[in-house]
A tleap script that builds the chain and sets N, CA, C and O, in Angstrom:
source leaprc.protein.ff14SB
mol = sequence {
  NMET HIE LYS GLN GLU VAL THR PHE GLU GLY
  GLN TYR VAL PHE VAL SER SER GLU GLY ASP
  LYS ASN MET THR ASN ALA LYS LEU LEU TRP
  THR GLU ILE ALA ARG VAL CYS ASN GLU SER
  HIE CYS PHE LYS VAL LEU GLY VAL SER HIE
  SER GLU ASN PRO PHE SER ILE THR GLU SER
  PHE GLN PHE ALA GLU LEU PHE LYS ALA LEU
  GLY ILE THR ASN THR PHE LYS VAL ALA TRP
  VAL GLU THR ASN PRO LYS ALA GLN ASN THR
  LEU ASN LEU VAL GLU ASN VAL LEU HIE ARG
  ARG GLY LEU ILE GLU GLY ARG MET PHE ARG
  ASP ILE ASN GLN ALA LYS ILE TRP LEU LEU
  LYS CSER
}
set mol.1.N position { 104.952 82.905 77.840 }
set mol.1.CA position { 104.689 81.557 78.319 }
set mol.1.C position { 104.048 81.636 79.704 }
set mol.1.O position { 104.395 82.500 80.510 }
set mol.2.N position { 103.124 80.740 79.965 }
set mol.2.CA position { 102.418 80.733 81.241 }
set mol.2.C position { 102.190 79.292 81.689 }
set mol.2.O position { 101.744 78.452 80.907 }
set mol.3.N position { 102.504 79.013 82.964 }
set mol.3.CA position { 102.240 77.694 83.556 }
set mol.3.C position { 101.341 77.901 84.760 }
set mol.3.O position { 101.495 78.862 85.513 }
set mol.4.N position { 100.400 76.983 84.928 }
set mol.4.CA position { 99.515 77.075 86.081 }
set mol.4.C position { 99.152 75.685 86.572 }
set mol.4.O position { 99.118 74.721 85.806 }
set mol.5.N position { 98.882 75.606 87.873 }
set mol.5.CA position { 98.427 74.364 88.487 }
set mol.5.C position { 97.437 74.731 89.585 }
set mol.5.O position { 97.690 75.633 90.384 }
set mol.6.N position { 96.316 74.031 89.618 }
set mol.6.CA position { 95.279 74.272 90.617 }
set mol.6.C position { 94.889 72.922 91.203 }
set mol.6.O position { 94.415 72.043 90.483 }
set mol.7.N position { 95.090 72.753 92.528 }
set mol.7.CA position { 94.813 71.471 93.167 }
set mol.7.C position { 94.108 71.673 94.504 }
set mol.7.O position { 94.375 72.636 95.223 }
set mol.8.N position { 93.207 70.752 94.825 }
set mol.8.CA position { 92.540 70.757 96.123 }
set mol.8.C position { 93.451 70.056 97.120 }
set mol.8.O position { 93.856 68.915 96.899 }
set mol.9.N position { 93.775 70.739 98.220 }
set mol.9.CA position { 94.727 70.221 99.204 }
set mol.9.C position { 94.057 69.831 100.520 }
set mol.9.O position { 94.746 69.656 101.525 }
set mol.10.N position { 92.754 69.692 100.537 }
set mol.10.CA position { 92.046 69.294 101.754 }
set mol.10.C position { 91.422 70.469 102.480 }
set mol.10.O position { 90.198 70.549 102.588 }
set mol.11.N position { 92.249 71.391 102.982 }
set mol.11.CA position { 91.740 72.565 103.690 }
set mol.11.C position { 91.622 73.784 102.789 }
set mol.11.O position { 90.973 74.767 103.147 }
set mol.12.N position { 92.242 73.719 101.636 }
set mol.12.CA position { 92.249 74.859 100.718 }
set mol.12.C position { 92.585 74.384 99.311 }
set mol.12.O position { 93.028 73.255 99.103 }
set mol.13.N position { 92.364 75.272 98.361 }
set mol.13.CA position { 92.754 75.032 96.972 }
set mol.13.C position { 94.076 75.764 96.764 }
set mol.13.O position { 94.180 76.963 97.020 }
set mol.14.N position { 95.086 75.028 96.296 }
set mol.14.CA position { 96.405 75.617 96.073 }
set mol.14.C position { 96.569 75.954 94.595 }
set mol.14.O position { 96.233 75.162 93.715 }
set mol.15.N position { 97.092 77.148 94.351 }
set mol.15.CA position { 97.287 77.629 92.984 }
set mol.15.C position { 98.740 78.027 92.800 }
set mol.15.O position { 99.309 78.750 93.619 }
set mol.16.N position { 99.330 77.549 91.721 }
set mol.16.CA position { 100.673 77.968 91.328 }
set mol.16.C position { 100.582 78.531 89.918 }
set mol.16.O position { 100.021 77.906 89.018 }
set mol.17.N position { 101.144 79.726 89.742 }
set mol.17.CA position { 101.060 80.398 88.447 }
set mol.17.C position { 102.390 81.078 88.151 }
set mol.17.O position { 102.887 81.866 88.955 }
set mol.18.N position { 102.961 80.769 86.992 }
set mol.18.CA position { 104.237 81.367 86.594 }
set mol.18.C position { 104.149 81.880 85.169 }
set mol.18.O position { 103.454 81.314 84.325 }
set mol.19.N position { 104.874 82.972 84.921 }
set mol.19.CA position { 105.008 83.455 83.556 }
set mol.19.C position { 104.302 84.764 83.296 }
set mol.19.O position { 104.049 85.556 84.203 }
set mol.20.N position { 103.989 84.969 82.020 }
set mol.20.CA position { 103.364 86.216 81.579 }
set mol.20.C position { 101.957 86.345 82.137 }
set mol.20.O position { 101.196 85.378 82.182 }
set mol.21.N position { 101.631 87.543 82.557 }
set mol.21.CA position { 100.293 87.813 83.074 }
set mol.21.C position { 99.548 88.704 82.089 }
set mol.21.O position { 100.018 89.777 81.711 }
set mol.22.N position { 98.383 88.233 81.688 }
set mol.22.CA position { 97.472 89.009 80.852 }
set mol.22.C position { 96.065 88.493 81.130 }
set mol.22.O position { 95.898 87.492 81.826 }
set mol.23.N position { 95.078 89.151 80.604 }
set mol.23.CA position { 93.703 88.780 80.921 }
set mol.23.C position { 93.302 87.436 80.322 }
set mol.23.O position { 92.438 86.757 80.877 }
set mol.24.N position { 93.897 87.038 79.220 }
set mol.24.CA position { 93.608 85.713 78.661 }
set mol.24.C position { 94.055 84.634 79.630 }
set mol.24.O position { 93.299 83.709 79.925 }
set mol.25.N position { 95.290 84.751 80.129 }
set mol.25.CA position { 95.797 83.780 81.098 }
set mol.25.C position { 95.026 83.856 82.414 }
set mol.25.O position { 94.767 82.830 83.042 }
set mol.26.N position { 94.660 85.065 82.832 }
set mol.26.CA position { 93.900 85.232 84.075 }
set mol.26.C position { 92.543 84.537 83.972 }
set mol.26.O position { 92.098 83.896 84.925 }
set mol.27.N position { 91.892 84.662 82.828 }
set mol.27.CA position { 90.591 84.011 82.650 }
set mol.27.C position { 90.732 82.495 82.718 }
set mol.27.O position { 89.915 81.824 83.349 }
set mol.28.N position { 91.758 81.954 82.074 }
set mol.28.CA position { 91.999 80.507 82.137 }
set mol.28.C position { 92.255 80.066 83.573 }
set mol.28.O position { 91.692 79.072 84.034 }
set mol.29.N position { 93.099 80.803 84.274 }
set mol.29.CA position { 93.460 80.447 85.645 }
set mol.29.C position { 92.248 80.513 86.574 }
set mol.29.O position { 91.976 79.556 87.298 }
set mol.30.N position { 91.524 81.618 86.561 }
set mol.30.CA position { 90.405 81.787 87.488 }
set mol.30.C position { 89.211 80.917 87.115 }
set mol.30.O position { 88.410 80.584 87.988 }
set mol.31.N position { 89.067 80.542 85.858 }
set mol.31.CA position { 88.044 79.565 85.474 }
set mol.31.C position { 88.350 78.226 86.125 }
set mol.31.O position { 87.453 77.560 86.641 }
set mol.32.N position { 89.619 77.834 86.101 }
set mol.32.CA position { 90.038 76.573 86.722 }
set mol.32.C position { 89.907 76.648 88.243 }
set mol.32.O position { 89.466 75.686 88.872 }
set mol.33.N position { 90.281 77.771 88.834 }
set mol.33.CA position { 90.132 77.937 90.286 }
set mol.33.C position { 88.660 77.803 90.676 }
set mol.33.O position { 88.334 77.084 91.620 }
set mol.34.N position { 87.776 78.483 89.964 }
set mol.34.CA position { 86.342 78.406 90.266 }
set mol.34.C position { 85.833 76.978 90.120 }
set mol.34.O position { 85.039 76.519 90.942 }
set mol.35.N position { 86.278 76.275 89.089 }
set mol.35.CA position { 85.847 74.886 88.871 }
set mol.35.C position { 86.267 74.001 90.036 }
set mol.35.O position { 85.448 73.264 90.585 }
set mol.36.N position { 87.550 74.070 90.416 }
set mol.36.CA position { 88.060 73.227 91.504 }
set mol.36.C position { 87.370 73.580 92.825 }
set mol.36.O position { 87.008 72.687 93.591 }
set mol.37.N position { 87.190 74.854 93.092 }
set mol.37.CA position { 86.506 75.275 94.323 }
set mol.37.C position { 85.076 74.752 94.366 }
set mol.37.O position { 84.637 74.226 95.389 }
set mol.38.N position { 84.357 74.891 93.273 }
set mol.38.CA position { 82.970 74.425 93.235 }
set mol.38.C position { 82.876 72.911 93.353 }
set mol.38.O position { 81.987 72.403 94.036 }
set mol.39.N position { 83.775 72.181 92.702 }
set mol.39.CA position { 83.754 70.719 92.778 }
set mol.39.C position { 84.106 70.219 94.170 }
set mol.39.O position { 83.530 69.235 94.635 }
set mol.40.N position { 85.043 70.881 94.842 }
set mol.40.CA position { 85.500 70.436 96.162 }
set mol.40.C position { 84.696 71.070 97.301 }
set mol.40.O position { 84.856 70.688 98.460 }
set mol.41.N position { 83.841 72.028 96.975 }
set mol.41.CA position { 83.084 72.795 97.979 }
set mol.41.C position { 84.025 73.450 98.986 }
set mol.41.O position { 83.718 73.550 100.174 }
set mol.42.N position { 85.160 73.888 98.493 }
set mol.42.CA position { 86.172 74.570 99.306 }
set mol.42.C position { 86.482 75.898 98.619 }
set mol.42.O position { 86.922 75.922 97.470 }
set mol.43.N position { 86.252 76.991 99.324 }
set mol.43.CA position { 86.401 78.306 98.709 }
set mol.43.C position { 87.536 79.114 99.322 }
set mol.43.O position { 87.588 80.338 99.198 }
set mol.44.N position { 88.453 78.398 99.992 }
set mol.44.CA position { 89.677 79.023 100.487 }
set mol.44.C position { 90.766 78.740 99.458 }
set mol.44.O position { 91.016 77.587 99.106 }
set mol.45.N position { 91.412 79.805 98.978 }
set mol.45.CA position { 92.390 79.695 97.896 }
set mol.45.C position { 93.717 80.274 98.359 }
set mol.45.O position { 93.791 81.422 98.797 }
set mol.46.N position { 94.772 79.457 98.256 }
set mol.46.CA position { 96.136 79.909 98.527 }
set mol.46.C position { 96.876 79.926 97.201 }
set mol.46.O position { 97.120 78.877 96.604 }
set mol.47.N position { 97.231 81.113 96.745 }
set mol.47.CA position { 97.895 81.256 95.455 }
set mol.47.C position { 99.311 81.757 95.600 }
set mol.47.O position { 99.603 82.618 96.430 }
set mol.48.N position { 100.196 81.202 94.773 }
set mol.48.CA position { 101.581 81.661 94.699 }
set mol.48.C position { 101.891 81.887 93.233 }
set mol.48.O position { 101.733 80.992 92.403 }
set mol.49.N position { 102.334 83.098 92.926 }
set mol.49.CA position { 102.651 83.391 91.532 }
set mol.49.C position { 104.011 84.059 91.421 }
set mol.49.O position { 104.490 84.732 92.333 }
set mol.50.N position { 104.606 83.840 90.258 }
set mol.50.CA position { 105.809 84.578 89.874 }
set mol.50.C position { 105.522 85.135 88.487 }
set mol.50.O position { 105.491 84.407 87.496 }
set mol.51.N position { 105.316 86.432 88.446 }
set mol.51.CA position { 104.925 87.094 87.202 }
set mol.51.C position { 106.146 87.589 86.451 }
set mol.51.O position { 106.936 88.371 86.982 }
set mol.52.N position { 106.301 87.136 85.220 }
set mol.52.CA position { 107.384 87.641 84.368 }
set mol.52.C position { 107.054 89.048 83.888 }
set mol.52.O position { 107.847 89.976 84.047 }
set mol.53.N position { 105.879 89.188 83.303 }
set mol.53.CA position { 105.372 90.487 82.850 }
set mol.53.C position { 104.076 90.736 83.599 }
set mol.53.O position { 103.062 90.114 83.283 }
set mol.54.N position { 104.078 91.633 84.588 }
set mol.54.CA position { 102.891 91.849 85.418 }
set mol.54.C position { 101.718 92.422 84.633 }
set mol.54.O position { 101.869 92.892 83.506 }
set mol.55.N position { 100.543 92.369 85.263 }
set mol.55.CA position { 99.350 92.974 84.688 }
set mol.55.C position { 99.552 94.475 84.549 }
set mol.55.O position { 100.265 95.100 85.334 }
set mol.56.N position { 98.909 95.035 83.538 }
set mol.56.CA position { 98.906 96.494 83.395 }
set mol.56.C position { 97.884 97.080 84.369 }
set mol.56.O position { 97.060 96.357 84.929 }
set mol.57.N position { 97.947 98.378 84.562 }
set mol.57.CA position { 96.971 99.042 85.430 }
set mol.57.C position { 95.567 98.869 84.858 }
set mol.57.O position { 94.619 98.617 85.601 }
set mol.58.N position { 95.433 99.003 83.555 }
set mol.58.CA position { 94.128 98.822 82.907 }
set mol.58.C position { 93.586 97.421 83.157 }
set mol.58.O position { 92.408 97.254 83.473 }
set mol.59.N position { 94.451 96.406 83.014 }
set mol.59.CA position { 94.021 95.025 83.250 }
set mol.59.C position { 93.596 94.818 84.701 }
set mol.59.O position { 92.677 94.047 84.974 }
set mol.60.N position { 94.252 95.495 85.624 }
set mol.60.CA position { 93.911 95.354 87.046 }
set mol.60.C position { 92.446 95.678 87.300 }
set mol.60.O position { 91.797 95.033 88.123 }
set mol.61.N position { 91.929 96.670 86.598 }
set mol.61.CA position { 90.533 97.060 86.779 }
set mol.61.C position { 89.561 96.081 86.120 }
set mol.61.O position { 88.366 96.125 86.412 }
set mol.62.N position { 90.040 95.203 85.242 }
set mol.62.CA position { 89.178 94.246 84.552 }
set mol.62.C position { 88.849 93.019 85.403 }
set mol.62.O position { 87.975 92.233 85.039 }
set mol.63.N position { 89.540 92.851 86.528 }
set mol.63.CA position { 89.303 91.677 87.366 }
set mol.63.C position { 87.901 91.652 87.967 }
set mol.63.O position { 87.328 90.577 88.144 }
set mol.64.N position { 87.347 92.805 88.278 }
set mol.64.CA position { 85.999 92.837 88.854 }
set mol.64.C position { 84.997 92.200 87.894 }
set mol.64.O position { 84.173 91.385 88.310 }
set mol.65.N position { 85.060 92.561 86.630 }
set mol.65.CA position { 84.148 91.982 85.632 }
set mol.65.C position { 84.435 90.502 85.416 }
set mol.65.O position { 83.509 89.706 85.264 }
set mol.66.N position { 85.712 90.130 85.403 }
set mol.66.CA position { 86.079 88.720 85.241 }
set mol.66.C position { 85.493 87.893 86.377 }
set mol.66.O position { 84.892 86.846 86.134 }
set mol.67.N position { 85.661 88.350 87.612 }
set mol.67.CA position { 85.161 87.602 88.757 }
set mol.67.C position { 83.637 87.501 88.726 }
set mol.67.O position { 83.081 86.444 89.022 }
set mol.68.N position { 82.967 88.578 88.374 }
set mol.68.CA position { 81.502 88.539 88.264 }
set mol.68.C position { 81.073 87.512 87.224 }
set mol.68.O position { 80.149 86.734 87.462 }
set mol.69.N position { 81.735 87.508 86.079 }
set mol.69.CA position { 81.388 86.585 84.995 }
set mol.69.C position { 81.595 85.128 85.397 }
set mol.69.O position { 80.867 84.246 84.940 }
set mol.70.N position { 82.582 84.874 86.247 }
set mol.70.CA position { 82.892 83.503 86.660 }
set mol.70.C position { 82.145 83.081 87.922 }
set mol.70.O position { 82.284 81.943 88.371 }
set mol.71.N position { 81.356 83.986 88.497 }
set mol.71.CA position { 80.619 83.653 89.712 }
set mol.71.C position { 81.488 83.612 90.957 }
set mol.71.O position { 81.138 82.969 91.946 }
set mol.72.N position { 82.614 84.296 90.905 }
set mol.72.CA position { 83.498 84.367 92.071 }
set mol.72.C position { 83.000 85.515 92.941 }
set mol.72.O position { 83.028 86.679 92.540 }
set mol.73.N position { 82.545 85.159 94.141 }
set mol.73.CA position { 81.899 86.123 95.027 }
set mol.73.C position { 82.632 86.202 96.360 }
set mol.73.O position { 83.726 85.659 96.517 }
set mol.74.N position { 82.012 86.886 97.313 }
set mol.74.CA position { 82.637 87.031 98.621 }
set mol.74.C position { 82.588 85.755 99.454 }
set mol.74.O position { 83.005 85.769 100.612 }
set mol.75.N position { 82.090 84.653 98.896 }
set mol.75.CA position { 82.221 83.356 99.567 }
set mol.75.C position { 83.641 82.818 99.410 }
set mol.75.O position { 84.039 81.899 100.125 }
set mol.76.N position { 84.398 83.382 98.483 }
set mol.76.CA position { 85.789 82.989 98.273 }
set mol.76.C position { 86.685 83.768 99.230 }
set mol.76.O position { 86.523 84.976 99.402 }
set mol.77.N position { 87.626 83.068 99.846 }
set mol.77.CA position { 88.649 83.713 100.676 }
set mol.77.C position { 89.981 83.405 100.001 }
set mol.77.O position { 90.359 82.242 99.862 }
set mol.78.N position { 90.691 84.450 99.582 }
set mol.78.CA position { 91.889 84.279 98.765 }
set mol.78.C position { 93.093 84.922 99.439 }
set mol.78.O position { 93.083 86.110 99.761 }
set mol.79.N position { 94.129 84.117 99.648 }
set mol.79.CA position { 95.425 84.607 100.124 }
set mol.79.C position { 96.404 84.413 98.973 }
set mol.79.O position { 96.570 83.296 98.484 }
set mol.80.N position { 97.050 85.484 98.537 }
set mol.80.CA position { 97.896 85.411 97.342 }
set mol.80.C position { 99.289 85.948 97.630 }
set mol.80.O position { 99.450 86.995 98.257 }
set mol.81.N position { 100.290 85.216 97.164 }
set mol.81.CA position { 101.689 85.613 97.306 }
set mol.81.C position { 102.261 85.811 95.911 }
set mol.81.O position { 102.184 84.916 95.069 }
set mol.82.N position { 102.826 86.968 95.671 }
set mol.82.CA position { 103.530 87.260 94.411 }
set mol.82.C position { 105.010 87.357 94.743 }
set mol.82.O position { 105.416 88.182 95.562 }
set mol.83.N position { 105.821 86.509 94.103 }
set mol.83.CA position { 107.249 86.460 94.428 }
set mol.83.C position { 108.080 87.494 93.683 }
set mol.83.O position { 109.230 87.737 94.047 }
set mol.84.N position { 107.518 88.103 92.650 }
set mol.84.CA position { 108.236 89.136 91.903 }
set mol.84.C position { 107.853 90.510 92.462 }
set mol.84.O position { 106.717 90.949 92.282 }
set mol.85.N position { 108.784 91.193 93.136 }
set mol.85.CA position { 108.459 92.501 93.725 }
set mol.85.C position { 107.916 93.512 92.712 }
set mol.85.O position { 107.117 94.376 93.072 }
set mol.86.N position { 108.341 93.411 91.456 }
set mol.86.CA position { 107.880 94.357 90.434 }
set mol.86.C position { 106.401 94.170 90.093 }
set mol.86.O position { 105.766 95.081 89.562 }
set mol.87.N position { 105.862 93.009 90.392 }
set mol.87.CA position { 104.459 92.732 90.074 }
set mol.87.C position { 103.529 93.002 91.249 }
set mol.87.O position { 102.310 92.997 91.079 }
set mol.88.N position { 104.075 93.236 92.423 }
set mol.88.CA position { 103.242 93.380 93.618 }
set mol.88.C position { 102.353 94.618 93.581 }
set mol.88.O position { 101.228 94.576 94.080 }
set mol.89.N position { 102.823 95.706 93.008 }
set mol.89.CA position { 102.007 96.925 92.984 }
set mol.89.C position { 100.710 96.747 92.209 }
set mol.89.O position { 99.650 97.174 92.665 }
set mol.90.N position { 100.790 96.116 91.031 }
set mol.90.CA position { 99.554 95.952 90.258 }
set mol.90.C position { 98.622 94.940 90.925 }
set mol.90.O position { 97.402 95.087 90.851 }
set mol.91.N position { 99.175 93.924 91.570 }
set mol.91.CA position { 98.305 92.978 92.268 }
set mol.91.C position { 97.683 93.611 93.508 }
set mol.91.O position { 96.565 93.260 93.885 }
set mol.92.N position { 98.387 94.532 94.140 }
set mol.92.CA position { 97.780 95.288 95.240 }
set mol.92.C position { 96.608 96.116 94.725 }
set mol.92.O position { 95.601 96.268 95.415 }
set mol.93.N position { 96.737 96.648 93.520 }
set mol.93.CA position { 95.636 97.389 92.909 }
set mol.93.C position { 94.448 96.462 92.651 }
set mol.93.O position { 93.303 96.836 92.907 }
set mol.94.N position { 94.713 95.258 92.147 }
set mol.94.CA position { 93.647 94.269 91.942 }
set mol.94.C position { 92.941 94.007 93.274 }
set mol.94.O position { 91.712 93.994 93.342 }
set mol.95.N position { 93.726 93.800 94.323 }
set mol.95.CA position { 93.165 93.558 95.657 }
set mol.95.C position { 92.234 94.698 96.071 }
set mol.95.O position { 91.125 94.455 96.547 }
set mol.96.N position { 92.682 95.928 95.892 }
set mol.96.CA position { 91.870 97.092 96.271 }
set mol.96.C position { 90.582 97.185 95.460 }
set mol.96.O position { 89.519 97.475 96.010 }
set mol.97.N position { 90.675 96.940 94.160 }
set mol.97.CA position { 89.487 96.989 93.298 }
set mol.97.C position { 88.461 95.951 93.751 }
set mol.97.O position { 87.273 96.257 93.858 }
set mol.98.N position { 88.917 94.728 94.016 }
set mol.98.CA position { 87.999 93.660 94.414 }
set mol.98.C position { 87.387 93.930 95.786 }
set mol.98.O position { 86.210 93.643 96.008 }
set mol.99.N position { 88.177 94.479 96.705 }
set mol.99.CA position { 87.658 94.825 98.038 }
set mol.99.C position { 86.598 95.907 97.944 }
set mol.99.O position { 85.526 95.789 98.537 }
set mol.100.N position { 86.894 96.950 97.208 }
set mol.100.CA position { 85.955 98.076 97.110 }
set mol.100.C position { 84.626 97.671 96.498 }
set mol.100.O position { 83.589 98.263 96.796 }
set mol.101.N position { 84.663 96.671 95.651 }
set mol.101.CA position { 83.422 96.206 95.016 }
set mol.101.C position { 82.785 95.057 95.790 }
set mol.101.O position { 81.743 94.539 95.390 }
set mol.102.N position { 83.406 94.661 96.895 }
set mol.102.CA position { 82.849 93.621 97.758 }
set mol.102.C position { 82.791 92.253 97.125 }
set mol.102.O position { 81.914 91.455 97.454 }
set mol.103.N position { 83.721 91.961 96.210 }
set mol.103.CA position { 83.647 90.705 95.469 }
set mol.103.C position { 84.249 89.514 96.207 }
set mol.103.O position { 83.681 88.423 96.167 }
set mol.104.N position { 85.367 89.694 96.869 }
set mol.104.CA position { 85.988 88.581 97.580 }
set mol.104.C position { 86.595 89.082 98.879 }
set mol.104.O position { 86.831 90.275 99.067 }
set mol.105.N position { 86.843 88.121 99.774 }
set mol.105.CA position { 87.668 88.403 100.938 }
set mol.105.C position { 89.064 87.957 100.528 }
set mol.105.O position { 89.303 86.762 100.351 }
set mol.106.N position { 89.975 88.889 100.378 }
set mol.106.CA position { 91.296 88.521 99.898 }
set mol.106.C position { 92.376 89.454 100.381 }
set mol.106.O position { 92.127 90.618 100.695 }
set mol.107.N position { 93.590 88.917 100.436 }
set mol.107.CA position { 94.746 89.713 100.834 }
set mol.107.C position { 95.971 89.258 100.066 }
set mol.107.O position { 96.105 88.095 99.684 }
set mol.108.N position { 96.860 90.218 99.853 }
set mol.108.CA position { 98.169 89.955 99.255 }
set mol.108.C position { 99.179 89.769 100.381 }
set mol.108.O position { 99.116 90.441 101.410 }
set mol.109.N position { 100.109 88.846 100.166 }
set mol.109.CA position { 101.159 88.570 101.141 }
set mol.109.C position { 102.502 88.475 100.436 }
set mol.109.O position { 102.576 88.252 99.228 }
set mol.110.N position { 103.559 88.648 101.218 }
set mol.110.CA position { 104.917 88.448 100.701 }
set mol.110.C position { 105.488 87.115 101.169 }
set mol.110.O position { 106.521 86.664 100.674 }
set mol.111.N position { 104.807 86.491 102.124 }
set mol.111.CA position { 105.296 85.258 102.737 }
set mol.111.C position { 104.189 84.201 102.708 }
set mol.111.O position { 103.069 84.452 103.155 }
set mol.112.N position { 104.508 83.033 102.186 }
set mol.112.CA position { 103.487 81.991 102.032 }
set mol.112.C position { 102.986 81.484 103.377 }
set mol.112.O position { 101.809 81.146 103.504 }
set mol.113.N position { 103.854 81.425 104.386 }
set mol.113.CA position { 103.411 80.950 105.700 }
set mol.113.C position { 102.401 81.902 106.326 }
set mol.113.O position { 101.407 81.462 106.902 }
set mol.114.N position { 102.650 83.203 106.219 }
set mol.114.CA position { 101.689 84.184 106.734 }
set mol.114.C position { 100.369 84.101 105.966 }
set mol.114.O position { 99.292 84.219 106.550 }
set mol.115.N position { 100.464 83.898 104.667 }
set mol.115.CA position { 99.257 83.777 103.841 }
set mol.115.C position { 98.426 82.573 104.279 }
set mol.115.O position { 97.204 82.662 104.404 }
set mol.116.N position { 99.092 81.464 104.507 }
set mol.116.CA position { 98.391 80.235 104.895 }
set mol.116.C position { 97.743 80.382 106.275 }
set mol.116.O position { 96.611 79.943 106.479 }
set mol.117.N position { 98.455 80.998 107.217 }
set mol.117.CA position { 97.895 81.221 108.557 }
set mol.117.C position { 96.628 82.068 108.462 }
set mol.117.O position { 95.605 81.726 109.054 }
set mol.118.N position { 96.697 83.168 107.719 }
set mol.118.CA position { 95.534 84.043 107.567 }
set mol.118.C position { 94.376 83.296 106.902 }
set mol.118.O position { 93.228 83.409 107.332 }
set mol.119.N position { 94.685 82.537 105.855 }
set mol.119.CA position { 93.652 81.834 105.093 }
set mol.119.C position { 92.898 80.830 105.956 }
set mol.119.O position { 91.677 80.714 105.852 }
set mol.120.N position { 93.615 80.111 106.799 }
set mol.120.CA position { 92.998 79.026 107.552 }
set mol.120.C position { 92.329 79.481 108.845 }
set mol.120.O position { 91.701 78.674 109.532 }
set mol.121.N position { 92.455 80.767 109.187 }
set mol.121.CA position { 91.713 81.287 110.341 }
set mol.121.C position { 90.230 81.277 110.008 }
set mol.121.O position { 89.826 81.764 108.953 }
set mol.122.N position { 89.437 80.739 110.879 }
set mol.122.CA position { 87.969 80.645 110.779 }
set mol.122.C position { 87.436 80.221 109.478 }
set mol.122.O position { 86.220 80.118 109.313 }
savepdb mol mol.pdb
quit
């Protein structure tokens, strides 16, 4: 089961995602994020997720192609908080893959307040 919500909050787009993580759900989520960002002309994204079943290592490497296909580029600034410690390692891998390919400016956080402060800088 997977629940997601994507809303424009004025200074940023807020994302809430809970449940199973797989590439089908990731595509649905990031398609909606891209849509809301493009409609609002706001490319700062604050995401909070609680992953029941985290992404596999193989899936982590698929994010680069997903982002390219959706037109998600380095104009996006993404601060993401994962509340399940068991899922943080694979999301850190996603972060590294996206950074190395120059696709987005993004960071993983453990605290939503720190994530928001970083996101709203400049």
